[in-house]
N, C-alpha and C positions, 0 to 999 in steps of 0.2 A: 676591038669594039664588039665584034660578034661573039667573042669568048665571054664577055661580060653579060651580053643579052642571053646567052645560053644558060649561064649560071642563074641569072635572075628568073628565067622561065622555070628552071629546075626548082628553085626555092618556092616560087608561087605554086607550082604543081604539088610540092610536098605539103604546103600549108593547106591546100584544098583536098588532100588525100584523106582517106578513112583512117589510116594509121595515126596521122597527126591529131585528128579530131578525137580519136580514142584516147591517146596519151593526155590530151588536155582535160578530158572529162575525168579520167582516173586521177590526175593531179588535183583537180578541184574537189573531188570526193575525199581524197586523203586530207587536204587542207581543212575541209569542213569538219571531218571527224576529229582532227587534232584540235581545232578551235573549240568545238563543243565539249570534248573530253577535258581540255584545260579549264574551261569555264566551270564544268561540274566539279573538278578536283579542287579548284580555288574556293568554290562555294562550300565544300565540305570542310576543308582545312582551316578556313578563316572564319568559321561560324557566321557565314553570310546570312543576313536577315535577323540575326539575334540583336535585341536591343534591351539594354538595362538603363533605366533612367537614373542619373546621378542625383542622390539626395542632397538636401541642404545640410551642410556640416558646420555652418557658422555657429560660433559660441559653444561648440561641443568640446569636451576634453578628449585626449587621445584614446582613453579607454572606451569612451562612448563611440568615437569614430571607428575604432577597430571592431567593436561589436556590430555596429550598423553595416559596415562594409563587408564583414565576413558573411553576413546573412545574404548579401547580394553577390558574393563571389568576386569582390573587387579588392584591390590592394591600394595602399597609400604610401607616400614618401613625404617626409617633412623636408622641405627645401630651404626654409628660411624662417627667421622671426622678424616681424615688422617693428616699427616704433610702437611703444606701449600705447594702448588705447584703453582709457579707463571705462569705456562703455562695454568692453568685453571681459569675461572672466580671465584670470591669469592662466597662462598656458593653454588657452582655448584657440580654436581655429578662427582666424581673422580673414583668410582668403583661401580659395580653392580653385584648382584648374584640372579638369573641365568644370565649368560652372554648374550650379544646381539646375536641373531640368534637361541638361544635355544627355544625349543617348550614347552609350558606349557598349563595348562587348565585354564578356566576362574576363577576369584576370587583368583588366585595364588598371593602370596606376593612376590614382588621384593625387595630385601634388598639392601639399598643404603649406600655408604660412601661418605660424603661431604667434599669439600675443605673448610678449615676454612677461615675466612675473612682476616687473616694475619698470619704471622709466630708467633709461641709461644714466650712468653717472657722468657728471660734468665737473671739470676742474674749476675750483673757485679762483677767479682772477685776482691779481693784486690791484686794487682800486685806491690804495692809500694816496691821498693828495688830489684825487679827482673831485670834481664838484658833484653835488647831489644829483643834478640833472644828468651828467655824463655817466655816473655810476648806475643810475636807474635805467637809462637807455641801454647800457651795455649788458646789465644783468638780464633784462627782459629779452634782449636779442639772442642770448644764448640759452634761454629757456627757463630762467628762474622767475619766481613771483616776488615782487618787492613789497614787503609788508608795510603797514602804517605805524608800527611801533618804533619810533626813533629814540635812540639813546644819545643824549648830549654829553659831551666831554669838554672840559676847559681847554680851549685852543684859540690861537689867533685867527685862524681861518674860519669864517662863518660858512656853514653848509659844506665844509670840506670833509670828505670821507676819511675816517680814522679807524675803520674796521667794519666787520659784518658779524651779525649774530644769527644763529639758527636755533630755534626753540629755546631762546634765552641764553645760549652758550656762545661765547665768542669763537669764531672759526678763523683759521689762518689761511692765507693764500696758498694754493697748491692742494688743499684738501679736496675731497670729492664728495658731492652730494647728488642724489637723483634729480633729474630734470623735474621741473615744476615744484621744487622745494621752495618754501617761503624764507626769504632772507630779509632781515631788518638791518637798517643802516646805523652805524655809530658815526655821529657827525660832530664837527667842531662847533662851539657856540659863538665864536668870534669875540670872546671876552678876555682873551689872554691865555697864558700858559706857555708850554713848550712849543 
């Protein structure tokens, strides 16, 4: 037990000594110099305090975007194209990240989503034998517009689909048309036939 007390007194004595205090002060000064040096170095290498406001790129073509971002020393990357939006010009910016008004540093990449040149194509379903109501609901649910120009054909089934027309031309199931195309129904008149 006395051996332990002697060691403890020795440690307490060392902690109270001028040598220990000098070593602690030197260590603190070195740590402070390192922290301030690192902070200064990071500020210089990361353009700390530099702010470039991101411009509004919506509805601009890629050529216009490139010109605008080059003057601000910013880059861009096209990441995707969205569903066609008729309110935006074809192949124009429909979304951007970071958003307009955000602050970034030079050489920052702006991620762009473009408006496709048209609606995506949809496969024409086989609706032969379906009722007018079923066909209309199905066509609208997949993105087509059902027109009011009905062509009647001689058939036993009244209001039974016997085909589809697009711009006055009969189209076959499996063909593809852009979404939002107008399709007109060819319906049986219920008066006989095949």
